[in-house]
N, CA, C and O atoms as a CHARMM CRD file, in Angstrom:
* protein
*
  340
    1    1 MET  N    -43.05200  29.63300  33.09600 PROA 1      0.00000
    2    1 MET  CA   -41.83000  29.07800  33.63000 PROA 1      0.00000
    3    1 MET  C    -41.46300  27.76700  32.94400 PROA 1      0.00000
    4    1 MET  O    -40.30700  27.55100  32.57900 PROA 1      0.00000
    5    2 TRP  N    -42.46400  26.88500  32.76900 PROA 2      0.00000
    6    2 TRP  CA   -42.19900  25.60600  32.09300 PROA 2      0.00000
    7    2 TRP  C    -41.80800  25.84000  30.63900 PROA 2      0.00000
    8    2 TRP  O    -40.96400  25.14000  30.08000 PROA 2      0.00000
    9    3 LYS  N    -42.42600  26.81400  30.06200 PROA 3      0.00000
   10    3 LYS  CA   -42.11800  27.12200  28.65600 PROA 3      0.00000
   11    3 LYS  C    -40.64100  27.51200  28.53300 PROA 3      0.00000
   12    3 LYS  O    -39.95000  27.05300  27.62300 PROA 3      0.00000
   13    4 ARG  N    -40.17100  28.34100  29.43100 PROA 4      0.00000
   14    4 ARG  CA   -38.76500  28.77600  29.41000 PROA 4      0.00000
   15    4 ARG  C    -37.83300  27.58800  29.66900 PROA 4      0.00000
   16    4 ARG  O    -36.78300  27.46800  29.03800 PROA 4      0.00000
   17    5 PHE  N    -38.22100  26.72300  30.59000 PROA 5      0.00000
   18    5 PHE  CA   -37.43200  25.53800  30.90100 PROA 5      0.00000
   19    5 PHE  C    -37.30000  24.63500  29.66700 PROA 5      0.00000
   20    5 PHE  O    -36.20100  24.18600  29.34000 PROA 5      0.00000
   21    6 PHE  N    -38.40800  24.37400  28.99400 PROA 6      0.00000
   22    6 PHE  CA   -38.37400  23.52000  27.79900 PROA 6      0.00000
   23    6 PHE  C    -37.57500  24.16400  26.66900 PROA 6      0.00000
   24    6 PHE  O    -36.90300  23.46700  25.90900 PROA 6      0.00000
   25    7 GLU  N    -37.64300  25.47100  26.55800 PROA 7      0.00000
   26    7 GLU  CA   -36.85800  26.18200  25.53500 PROA 7      0.00000
   27    7 GLU  C    -35.36000  26.03900  25.81400 PROA 7      0.00000
   28    7 GLU  O    -34.57300  25.81000  24.89600 PROA 7      0.00000
   29    8 VAL  N    -34.97600  26.17400  27.06700 PROA 8      0.00000
   30    8 VAL  CA   -33.56800  26.01500  27.43500 PROA 8      0.00000
   31    8 VAL  C    -33.12200  24.58000  27.17300 PROA 8      0.00000
   32    8 VAL  O    -32.03900  24.36200  26.63100 PROA 8      0.00000
   33    9 MET  N    -33.92900  23.61300  27.54400 PROA 9      0.00000
   34    9 MET  CA   -33.58900  22.19700  27.30200 PROA 9      0.00000
   35    9 MET  C    -33.45100  21.91400  25.80300 PROA 9      0.00000
   36    9 MET  O    -32.55100  21.19200  25.37600 PROA 9      0.00000
   37   10 ARG  N    -34.36000  22.49800  25.01300 PROA 10     0.00000
   38   10 ARG  CA   -34.27900  22.31300  23.55500 PROA 10     0.00000
   39   10 ARG  C    -32.97000  22.88700  23.01900 PROA 10     0.00000
   40   10 ARG  O    -32.31700  22.27200  22.17500 PROA 10     0.00000
   41   11 GLN  N    -32.59300  24.05500  23.50600 PROA 11     0.00000
   42   11 GLN  CA   -31.34400  24.67100  23.07000 PROA 11     0.00000
   43   11 GLN  C    -30.13000  23.83200  23.49300 PROA 11     0.00000
   44   11 GLN  O    -29.16500  23.70600  22.73900 PROA 11     0.00000
   45   12 VAL  N    -30.18400  23.27100  24.67900 PROA 12     0.00000
   46   12 VAL  CA   -29.08900  22.42200  25.15000 PROA 12     0.00000
   47   12 VAL  C    -28.95700  21.20300  24.24700 PROA 12     0.00000
   48   12 VAL  O    -27.84800  20.82900  23.86500 PROA 12     0.00000
   49   13 ILE  N    -30.07200  20.58800  23.90700 PROA 13     0.00000
   50   13 ILE  CA   -30.04700  19.40200  23.03500 PROA 13     0.00000
   51   13 ILE  C    -29.52700  19.77800  21.64700 PROA 13     0.00000
   52   13 ILE  O    -28.70000  19.06200  21.08300 PROA 13     0.00000
   53   14 LEU  N    -29.99900  20.87900  21.10000 PROA 14     0.00000
   54   14 LEU  CA   -29.53500  21.32100  19.77600 PROA 14     0.00000
   55   14 LEU  C    -28.04500  21.64000  19.79500 PROA 14     0.00000
   56   14 LEU  O    -27.32100  21.27200  18.87000 PROA 14     0.00000
   57   15 LEU  N    -27.58300  22.31900  20.83600 PROA 15     0.00000
   58   15 LEU  CA   -26.16700  22.65900  20.92500 PROA 15     0.00000
   59   15 LEU  C    -25.30600  21.41500  21.11900 PROA 15     0.00000
   60   15 LEU  O    -24.19200  21.34600  20.60200 PROA 15     0.00000
   61   16 THR  N    -25.81200  20.44200  21.85400 PROA 16     0.00000
   62   16 THR  CA   -25.08800  19.18800  22.04500 PROA 16     0.00000
   63   16 THR  C    -24.94200  18.46400  20.70800 PROA 16     0.00000
   64   16 THR  O    -23.87000  17.96000  20.37400 PROA 16     0.00000
   65   17 ASP  N    -26.02600  18.42300  19.95900 PROA 17     0.00000
   66   17 ASP  CA   -25.98300  17.78100  18.64000 PROA 17     0.00000
   67   17 ASP  C    -25.01600  18.50100  17.71600 PROA 17     0.00000
   68   17 ASP  O    -24.23500  17.87000  17.00400 PROA 17     0.00000
   69   18 LYS  N    -25.07400  19.82400  17.73100 PROA 18     0.00000
   70   18 LYS  CA   -24.18200  20.61500  16.89100 PROA 18     0.00000
   71   18 LYS  C    -22.71600  20.39800  17.29100 PROA 18     0.00000
   72   18 LYS  O    -21.84200  20.30900  16.42900 PROA 18     0.00000
   73   19 THR  N    -22.45900  20.31600  18.58300 PROA 19     0.00000
   74   19 THR  CA   -21.10500  20.09200  19.08500 PROA 19     0.00000
   75   19 THR  C    -20.57700  18.73300  18.62500 PROA 19     0.00000
   76   19 THR  O    -19.41600  18.61600  18.23300 PROA 19     0.00000
   77   20 GLU  N    -21.41500  17.72700  18.67100 PROA 20     0.00000
   78   20 GLU  CA   -21.01500  16.38600  18.20600 PROA 20     0.00000
   79   20 GLU  C    -20.69100  16.40300  16.71800 PROA 20     0.00000
   80   20 GLU  O    -19.69600  15.82200  16.28500 PROA 20     0.00000
   81   21 ARG  N    -21.53800  17.07500  15.93700 PROA 21     0.00000
   82   21 ARG  CA   -21.25800  17.16300  14.49500 PROA 21     0.00000
   83   21 ARG  C    -19.94900  17.90100  14.23300 PROA 21     0.00000
   84   21 ARG  O    -19.16300  17.50100  13.37400 PROA 21     0.00000
   85   22 ASN  N    -19.72100  18.97800  14.97700 PROA 22     0.00000
   86   22 ASN  CA   -18.46600  19.72500  14.82000 PROA 22     0.00000
   87   22 ASN  C    -17.26800  18.86300  15.19100 PROA 22     0.00000
   88   22 ASN  O    -16.24200  18.89900  14.51100 PROA 22     0.00000
   89   23 ALA  N    -17.38900  18.08800  16.26600 PROA 23     0.00000
   90   23 ALA  CA   -16.29800  17.20300  16.67700 PROA 23     0.00000
   91   23 ALA  C    -16.01100  16.16700  15.60000 PROA 23     0.00000
   92   23 ALA  O    -14.85200  15.86100  15.32000 PROA 23     0.00000
   93   24 ASN  N    -17.06200  15.62700  14.99800 PROA 24     0.00000
   94   24 ASN  CA   -16.88000  14.66200  13.90300 PROA 24     0.00000
   95   24 ASN  C    -16.21900  15.32300  12.69300 PROA 24     0.00000
   96   24 ASN  O    -15.32900  14.74500  12.07000 PROA 24     0.00000
   97   25 ASP  N    -16.65600  16.52000  12.37200 PROA 25     0.00000
   98   25 ASP  CA   -16.05500  17.24400  11.24600 PROA 25     0.00000
   99   25 ASP  C    -14.57400  17.52900  11.50500 PROA 25     0.00000
  100   25 ASP  O    -13.74100  17.40700  10.60600 PROA 25     0.00000
  101   26 ILE  N    -14.26000  17.90800  12.73600 PROA 26     0.00000
  102   26 ILE  CA   -12.85800  18.18400  13.08600 PROA 26     0.00000
  103   26 ILE  C    -12.02500  16.91600  12.95000 PROA 26     0.00000
  104   26 ILE  O    -10.90700  16.96400  12.43700 PROA 26     0.00000
  105   27 ALA  N    -12.55600  15.78200  13.40400 PROA 27     0.00000
  106   27 ALA  CA   -11.82800  14.51600  13.28300 PROA 27     0.00000
  107   27 ALA  C    -11.57500  14.17000  11.82100 PROA 27     0.00000
  108   27 ALA  O    -10.48700  13.71500  11.46900 PROA 27     0.00000
  109   28 LYS  N    -12.57500  14.38500  10.96800 PROA 28     0.00000
  110   28 LYS  CA   -12.40000  14.12300   9.53700 PROA 28     0.00000
  111   28 LYS  C    -11.34100  15.04700   8.92600 PROA 28     0.00000
  112   28 LYS  O    -10.51400  14.61600   8.12200 PROA 28     0.00000
  113   29 LEU  N    -11.38100  16.31600   9.32000 PROA 29     0.00000
  114   29 LEU  CA   -10.38600  17.26600   8.81100 PROA 29     0.00000
  115   29 LEU  C     -8.97800  16.89700   9.27500 PROA 29     0.00000
  116   29 LEU  O     -8.01600  17.02500   8.51700 PROA 29     0.00000
  117   30 GLN  N     -8.86200  16.44300  10.51500 PROA 30     0.00000
  118   30 GLN  CA    -7.54700  16.03400  11.01200 PROA 30     0.00000
  119   30 GLN  C     -7.02800  14.83100  10.22500 PROA 30     0.00000
  120   30 GLN  O     -5.83800  14.75400   9.92100 PROA 30     0.00000
  121   31 GLU  N     -7.90600  13.90600   9.89900 PROA 31     0.00000
  122   31 GLU  CA    -7.49900  12.74000   9.10000 PROA 31     0.00000
  123   31 GLU  C     -7.08000  13.17600   7.69900 PROA 31     0.00000
  124   31 GLU  O     -6.10700  12.66400   7.14500 PROA 31     0.00000
  125   32 SER  N     -7.81800  14.12300   7.13300 PROA 32     0.00000
  126   32 SER  CA    -7.45600  14.64700   5.81600 PROA 32     0.00000
  127   32 SER  C     -6.09800  15.33100   5.86500 PROA 32     0.00000
  128   32 SER  O     -5.30500  15.21100   4.93200 PROA 32     0.00000
  129   33 MET  N     -5.83100  16.04600   6.94700 PROA 33     0.00000
  130   33 MET  CA    -4.54100  16.71800   7.09600 PROA 33     0.00000
  131   33 MET  C     -3.41000  15.69600   7.19100 PROA 33     0.00000
  132   33 MET  O     -2.32900  15.91300   6.64300 PROA 33     0.00000
  133   34 LYS  N     -3.65400  14.58900   7.88000 PROA 34     0.00000
  134   34 LYS  CA    -2.64100  13.53100   7.96400 PROA 34     0.00000
  135   34 LYS  C     -2.35000  12.98100   6.56800 PROA 34     0.00000
  136   34 LYS  O     -1.19300  12.78000   6.19900 PROA 34     0.00000
  137   35 ASP  N     -3.41200  12.73900   5.79700 PROA 35     0.00000
  138   35 ASP  CA    -3.22900  12.22600   4.43600 PROA 35     0.00000
  139   35 ASP  C     -2.47600  13.23200   3.57400 PROA 35     0.00000
  140   35 ASP  O     -1.59100  12.86200   2.80100 PROA 35     0.00000
  141   36 LEU  N     -2.83100  14.49700   3.71300 PROA 36     0.00000
  142   36 LEU  CA    -2.16300  15.54600   2.93900 PROA 36     0.00000
  143   36 LEU  C     -0.69300  15.65600   3.33400 PROA 36     0.00000
  144   36 LEU  O      0.17500  15.82700   2.47900 PROA 36     0.00000
  145   37 THR  N     -0.42600  15.55800   4.61400 PROA 37     0.00000
  146   37 THR  CA     0.95500  15.62200   5.08800 PROA 37     0.00000
  147   37 THR  C      1.76700  14.46400   4.53900 PROA 37     0.00000
  148   37 THR  O      2.91100  14.64400   4.12300 PROA 37     0.00000
  149   38 LEU  N      1.17900  13.27400   4.53600 PROA 38     0.00000
  150   38 LEU  CA     1.86500  12.11600   3.96100 PROA 38     0.00000
  151   38 LEU  C      2.15400  12.31600   2.47900 PROA 38     0.00000
  152   38 LEU  O      3.24900  12.01400   2.00400 PROA 38     0.00000
  153   39 ALA  N      1.16900  12.82600   1.75700 PROA 39     0.00000
  154   39 ALA  CA     1.35000  13.06700   0.32800 PROA 39     0.00000
  155   39 ALA  C      2.44800  14.10100   0.08700 PROA 39     0.00000
  156   39 ALA  O      3.25600  13.94300  -0.82900 PROA 39     0.00000
  157   40 LEU  N      2.48300  15.14400   0.89200 PROA 40     0.00000
  158   40 LEU  CA     3.51400  16.16900   0.74500 PROA 40     0.00000
  159   40 LEU  C      4.90300  15.62600   1.06700 PROA 40     0.00000
  160   40 LEU  O      5.87900  15.97700   0.40400 PROA 40     0.00000
  161   41 GLU  N      4.99300  14.77800   2.07300 PROA 41     0.00000
  162   41 GLU  CA     6.28300  14.16100   2.40500 PROA 41     0.00000
  163   41 GLU  C      6.77100  13.29300   1.24700 PROA 41     0.00000
  164   41 GLU  O      7.95300  13.30600   0.90300 PROA 41     0.00000
  165   42 GLN  N      5.85100  12.54100   0.65400 PROA 42     0.00000
  166   42 GLN  CA     6.23000  11.69700  -0.47400 PROA 42     0.00000
  167   42 GLN  C      6.66100  12.55500  -1.66500 PROA 42     0.00000
  168   42 GLN  O      7.62700  12.22600  -2.35400 PROA 42     0.00000
  169   43 LEU  N      5.95700  13.63600  -1.89900 PROA 43     0.00000
  170   43 LEU  CA     6.31400  14.53700  -2.99400 PROA 43     0.00000
  171   43 LEU  C      7.68200  15.15600  -2.75300 PROA 43     0.00000
  172   43 LEU  O      8.48200  15.27800  -3.68000 PROA 43     0.00000
  173   44 ARG  N      7.95400  15.54700  -1.51200 PROA 44     0.00000
  174   44 ARG  CA     9.25600  16.11200  -1.17900 PROA 44     0.00000
  175   44 ARG  C     10.36600  15.09800  -1.42800 PROA 44     0.00000
  176   44 ARG  O     11.41700  15.43900  -1.97000 PROA 44     0.00000
  177   45 TYR  N     10.12900  13.85700  -1.03300 PROA 45     0.00000
  178   45 TYR  CA    11.11300  12.80100  -1.26100 PROA 45     0.00000
  179   45 TYR  C     11.36500  12.61700  -2.75900 PROA 45     0.00000
  180   45 TYR  O     12.51000  12.48700  -3.19400 PROA 45     0.00000
  181   46 GLU  N     10.28600  12.60800  -3.53900 PROA 46     0.00000
  182   46 GLU  CA    10.42900  12.43000  -4.98400 PROA 46     0.00000
  183   46 GLU  C     11.18000  13.61300  -5.61100 PROA 46     0.00000
  184   46 GLU  O     11.99900  13.42100  -6.51000 PROA 46     0.00000
  185   47 LEU  N     10.90400  14.82200  -5.14200 PROA 47     0.00000
  186   47 LEU  CA    11.61200  15.99000  -5.67200 PROA 47     0.00000
  187   47 LEU  C     13.10400  15.92100  -5.36800 PROA 47     0.00000
  188   47 LEU  O     13.93000  16.21400  -6.23200 PROA 47     0.00000
  189   48 TYR  N     13.44800  15.53600  -4.15100 PROA 48     0.00000
  190   48 TYR  CA    14.86500  15.38200  -3.80400 PROA 48     0.00000
  191   48 TYR  C     15.50900  14.29700  -4.65300 PROA 48     0.00000
  192   48 TYR  O     16.65300  14.43000  -5.08900 PROA 48     0.00000
  193   49 SER  N     14.76000  13.22100  -4.88400 PROA 49     0.00000
  194   49 SER  CA    15.28200  12.13000  -5.69000 PROA 49     0.00000
  195   49 SER  C     15.54500  12.58700  -7.12900 PROA 49     0.00000
  196   49 SER  O     16.58500  12.27100  -7.70600 PROA 49     0.00000
  197   50 VAL  N     14.60900  13.32200  -7.69200 PROA 50     0.00000
  198   50 VAL  CA    14.76800  13.83800  -9.05900 PROA 50     0.00000
  199   50 VAL  C     15.93800  14.81400  -9.10900 PROA 50     0.00000
  200   50 VAL  O     16.72800  14.79300 -10.05200 PROA 50     0.00000
  201   51 ARG  N     16.05000  15.66800  -8.09500 PROA 51     0.00000
  202   51 ARG  CA    17.15300  16.62900  -8.05900 PROA 51     0.00000
  203   51 ARG  C     18.50300  15.91400  -8.01700 PROA 51     0.00000
  204   51 ARG  O     19.43200  16.27900  -8.73900 PROA 51     0.00000
  205   52 ASP  N     18.60100  14.89400  -7.16800 PROA 52     0.00000
  206   52 ASP  CA    19.84600  14.13700  -7.07500 PROA 52     0.00000
  207   52 ASP  C     20.16000  13.41100  -8.37800 PROA 52     0.00000
  208   52 ASP  O     21.31200  13.36300  -8.80900 PROA 52     0.00000
  209   53 LYS  N     19.12700  12.84600  -9.00200 PROA 53     0.00000
  210   53 LYS  CA    19.32800  12.14000 -10.27100 PROA 53     0.00000
  211   53 LYS  C     19.80300  13.10700 -11.35400 PROA 53     0.00000
  212   53 LYS  O     20.70800  12.78900 -12.12500 PROA 53     0.00000
  213   54 ASN  N     19.19100  14.28400 -11.40500 PROA 54     0.00000
  214   54 ASN  CA    19.59500  15.28200 -12.39700 PROA 54     0.00000
  215   54 ASN  C     21.02300  15.76300 -12.15600 PROA 54     0.00000
  216   54 ASN  O     21.79200  15.96200 -13.09600 PROA 54     0.00000
  217   55 GLU  N     21.36000  15.94300 -10.89500 PROA 55     0.00000
  218   55 GLU  CA    22.71800  16.36500 -10.56100 PROA 55     0.00000
  219   55 GLU  C     23.73100  15.30300 -11.00100 PROA 55     0.00000
  220   55 GLU  O     24.78700  15.63300 -11.54000 PROA 55     0.00000
  221   56 HSD  N     23.41000  14.05800 -10.77600 PROA 56     0.00000
  222   56 HSD  CA    24.28800  12.96500 -11.19200 PROA 56     0.00000
  223   56 HSD  C     24.42300  12.92700 -12.71900 PROA 56     0.00000
  224   56 HSD  O     25.52000  12.75100 -13.24800 PROA 56     0.00000
  225   57 GLU  N     23.29800  13.09500 -13.41600 PROA 57     0.00000
  226   57 GLU  CA    23.33500  13.09000 -14.88100 PROA 57     0.00000
  227   57 GLU  C     24.17400  14.25100 -15.41600 PROA 57     0.00000
  228   57 GLU  O     24.92900  14.07800 -16.37200 PROA 57     0.00000
  229   58 ARG  N     24.04900  15.43100 -14.80600 PROA 58     0.00000
  230   58 ARG  CA    24.86900  16.57000 -15.24100 PROA 58     0.00000
  231   58 ARG  C     26.35800  16.27500 -15.04800 PROA 58     0.00000
  232   58 ARG  O     27.18300  16.60000 -15.90100 PROA 58     0.00000
  233   59 SER  N     26.68200  15.65700 -13.92100 PROA 59     0.00000
  234   59 SER  CA    28.08200  15.30300 -13.67500 PROA 59     0.00000
  235   59 SER  C     28.58600  14.31700 -14.71900 PROA 59     0.00000
  236   59 SER  O     29.70700  14.44400 -15.21300 PROA 59     0.00000
  237   60 MET  N     27.76100  13.34000 -15.05000 PROA 60     0.00000
  238   60 MET  CA    28.16300  12.34400 -16.05700 PROA 60     0.00000
  239   60 MET  C     28.34600  13.00700 -17.42100 PROA 60     0.00000
  240   60 MET  O     29.29700  12.69700 -18.13800 PROA 60     0.00000
  241   61 ILE  N     27.45500  13.90400 -17.77700 PROA 61     0.00000
  242   61 ILE  CA    27.57800  14.60800 -19.05900 PROA 61     0.00000
  243   61 ILE  C     28.85500  15.45000 -19.07400 PROA 61     0.00000
  244   61 ILE  O     29.56700  15.48600 -20.07800 PROA 61     0.00000
  245   62 GLN  N     29.13800  16.11700 -17.97100 PROA 62     0.00000
  246   62 GLN  CA    30.35400  16.92500 -17.88500 PROA 62     0.00000
  247   62 GLN  C     31.59400  16.04400 -18.03400 PROA 62     0.00000
  248   62 GLN  O     32.54000  16.41300 -18.73100 PROA 62     0.00000
  249   63 LEU  N     31.59100  14.88600 -17.38200 PROA 63     0.00000
  250   63 LEU  CA    32.73000  13.98000 -17.51000 PROA 63     0.00000
  251   63 LEU  C     32.88300  13.45700 -18.94000 PROA 63     0.00000
  252   63 LEU  O     34.00000  13.34500 -19.44500 PROA 63     0.00000
  253   64 ARG  N     31.77900  13.14400 -19.58100 PROA 64     0.00000
  254   64 ARG  CA    31.84200  12.67400 -20.97400 PROA 64     0.00000
  255   64 ARG  C     32.39100  13.76500 -21.88700 PROA 64     0.00000
  256   64 ARG  O     33.20800  13.50500 -22.77000 PROA 64     0.00000
  257   65 LEU  N     31.92500  14.98900 -21.65500 PROA 65     0.00000
  258   65 LEU  CA    32.40600  16.10800 -22.46800 PROA 65     0.00000
  259   65 LEU  C     33.90900  16.31200 -22.26200 PROA 65     0.00000
  260   65 LEU  O     34.65100  16.48800 -23.22800 PROA 65     0.00000
  261   66 GLU  N     34.35100  16.28900 -21.01900 PROA 66     0.00000
  262   66 GLU  CA    35.79200  16.42500 -20.75600 PROA 66     0.00000
  263   66 GLU  C     36.57900  15.29700 -21.40600 PROA 66     0.00000
  264   66 GLU  O     37.66100  15.52000 -21.94800 PROA 66     0.00000
  265   67 ASN  N     36.04100  14.09700 -21.35300 PROA 67     0.00000
  266   67 ASN  CA    36.69400  12.95000 -21.97600 PROA 67     0.00000
  267   67 ASN  C     36.81200  13.14000 -23.49200 PROA 67     0.00000
  268   67 ASN  O     37.86100  12.87400 -24.07900 PROA 67     0.00000
  269   68 GLN  N     35.72800  13.60100 -24.11300 PROA 68     0.00000
  270   68 GLN  CA    35.75900  13.83900 -25.55900 PROA 68     0.00000
  271   68 GLN  C     36.75800  14.94200 -25.91500 PROA 68     0.00000
  272   68 GLN  O     37.47000  14.84200 -26.91500 PROA 68     0.00000
  273   69 LEU  N     36.80600  15.98700 -25.09800 PROA 69     0.00000
  274   69 LEU  CA    37.76700  17.06000 -25.35600 PROA 69     0.00000
  275   69 LEU  C     39.20400  16.55500 -25.23600 PROA 69     0.00000
  276   69 LEU  O     40.06100  16.92000 -26.04100 PROA 69     0.00000
  277   70 LEU  N     39.46300  15.72800 -24.24500 PROA 70     0.00000
  278   70 LEU  CA    40.81000  15.16800 -24.10200 PROA 70     0.00000
  279   70 LEU  C     41.17300  14.28200 -25.28900 PROA 70     0.00000
  280   70 LEU  O     42.30200  14.32700 -25.77700 PROA 70     0.00000
  281   71 LYS  N     40.22400  13.48100 -25.75200 PROA 71     0.00000
  282   71 LYS  CA    40.47700  12.64000 -26.93600 PROA 71     0.00000
  283   71 LYS  C     40.75700  13.50800 -28.15400 PROA 71     0.00000
  284   71 LYS  O     41.65200  13.20100 -28.94100 PROA 71     0.00000
  285   72 PHE  N     40.00600  14.58000 -28.31300 PROA 72     0.00000
  286   72 PHE  CA    40.20000  15.46900 -29.44800 PROA 72     0.00000
  287   72 PHE  C     41.56400  16.14500 -29.37100 PROA 72     0.00000
  288   72 PHE  O     42.25400  16.25800 -30.38300 PROA 72     0.00000
  289   73 GLU  N     41.96000  16.59600 -28.18000 PROA 73     0.00000
  290   73 GLU  CA    43.25400  17.25400 -28.02200 PROA 73     0.00000
  291   73 GLU  C     44.40000  16.29600 -28.33800 PROA 73     0.00000
  292   73 GLU  O     45.41900  16.71400 -28.89000 PROA 73     0.00000
  293   74 ARG  N     44.24600  15.03200 -27.99900 PROA 74     0.00000
  294   74 ARG  CA    45.30300  14.06000 -28.29100 PROA 74     0.00000
  295   74 ARG  C     45.46100  13.82600 -29.79600 PROA 74     0.00000
  296   74 ARG  O     46.55100  13.49200 -30.26000 PROA 74     0.00000
  297   75 ARG  N     44.39500  13.99800 -30.54300 PROA 75     0.00000
  298   75 ARG  CA    44.47100  13.79900 -31.98400 PROA 75     0.00000
  299   75 ARG  C     45.15700  14.96200 -32.69200 PROA 75     0.00000
  300   75 ARG  O     45.66600  14.81000 -33.80300 PROA 75     0.00000
  301   76 LEU  N     45.16700  16.12100 -32.04300 PROA 76     0.00000
  302   76 LEU  CA    45.84500  17.26500 -32.65300 PROA 76     0.00000
  303   76 LEU  C     47.35300  17.02900 -32.60500 PROA 76     0.00000
  304   76 LEU  O     47.89000  16.52900 -31.61600 PROA 76     0.00000
  305   77 LYS  N     48.02300  17.40000 -33.69900 PROA 77     0.00000
  306   77 LYS  CA    49.47500  17.26600 -33.73100 PROA 77     0.00000
  307   77 LYS  C     50.08600  18.43800 -32.98400 PROA 77     0.00000
  308   77 LYS  O     49.59200  19.55900 -33.09900 PROA 77     0.00000
  309   78 PRO  N     51.14200  18.21100 -32.22600 PROA 78     0.00000
  310   78 PRO  CA    51.76600  19.31200 -31.49100 PROA 78     0.00000
  311   78 PRO  C     52.31600  20.36800 -32.45200 PROA 78     0.00000
  312   78 PRO  O     52.88200  20.03900 -33.49500 PROA 78     0.00000
  313   79 GLY  N     52.14300  21.61600 -32.09200 PROA 79     0.00000
  314   79 GLY  CA    52.68000  22.71000 -32.88500 PROA 79     0.00000
  315   79 GLY  C     51.76900  23.12200 -34.02100 PROA 79     0.00000
  316   79 GLY  O     52.13900  24.00700 -34.79300 PROA 79     0.00000
  317   80 GLU  N     50.61900  22.53700 -34.16000 PROA 80     0.00000
  318   80 GLU  CA    49.70800  22.89400 -35.25500 PROA 80     0.00000
  319   80 GLU  C     48.60400  23.80100 -34.73000 PROA 80     0.00000
  320   80 GLU  O     47.42500  23.45900 -34.81600 PROA 80     0.00000
  321   81 GLU  N     48.96800  24.91400 -34.20700 PROA 81     0.00000
  322   81 GLU  CA    47.97000  25.86300 -33.75900 PROA 81     0.00000
  323   81 GLU  C     47.65500  26.80100 -34.91500 PROA 81     0.00000
  324   81 GLU  O     48.56700  27.29000 -35.58200 PROA 81     0.00000
  325   82 SER  N     46.42000  27.04500 -35.14900 PROA 82     0.00000
  326   82 SER  CA    46.06000  27.93300 -36.24900 PROA 82     0.00000
  327   82 SER  C     46.21300  29.37500 -35.81500 PROA 82     0.00000
  328   82 SER  O     45.86800  29.74200 -34.69100 PROA 82     0.00000
  329   83 ASP  N     46.74700  30.20700 -36.73700 PROA 83     0.00000
  330   83 ASP  CA    46.95200  31.61600 -36.46600 PROA 83     0.00000
  331   83 ASP  C     45.97300  32.38700 -37.33400 PROA 83     0.00000
  332   83 ASP  O     46.14500  32.46000 -38.55100 PROA 83     0.00000
  333   84 ASP  N     44.95700  32.95700 -36.72100 PROA 84     0.00000
  334   84 ASP  CA    43.93700  33.70200 -37.48600 PROA 84     0.00000
  335   84 ASP  C     44.36900  35.14000 -37.72200 PROA 84     0.00000
  336   84 ASP  O     43.65100  35.87500 -38.39900 PROA 84     0.00000
  337   85 SER  N     45.52900  35.58300 -37.18600 PROA 85     0.00000
  338   85 SER  CA    45.95800  36.96500 -37.32700 PROA 85     0.00000
  339   85 SER  C     46.57500  37.21400 -38.65900 PROA 85     0.00000
  340   85 SER  O     46.99400  38.33600 -38.94500 PROA 85     0.00000
């Protein structure tokens, strides 16, 4: 009877220790998840920023191209269309 009692107590102590280690591991994983979430949020912000910057640059390039085309058209003399036919 005492042998069984001590075996049960040993198992309780071992399970308690294991539970504490698991709780500590879970806390560490939760902290890692917080760090990962922060990193992902920052990456998302940077991606949006790059996308907006690229969109702005494309618009500027388009405006410059239109400006150059307008300047070129003004240099052409009226009525001087080439006829390739």
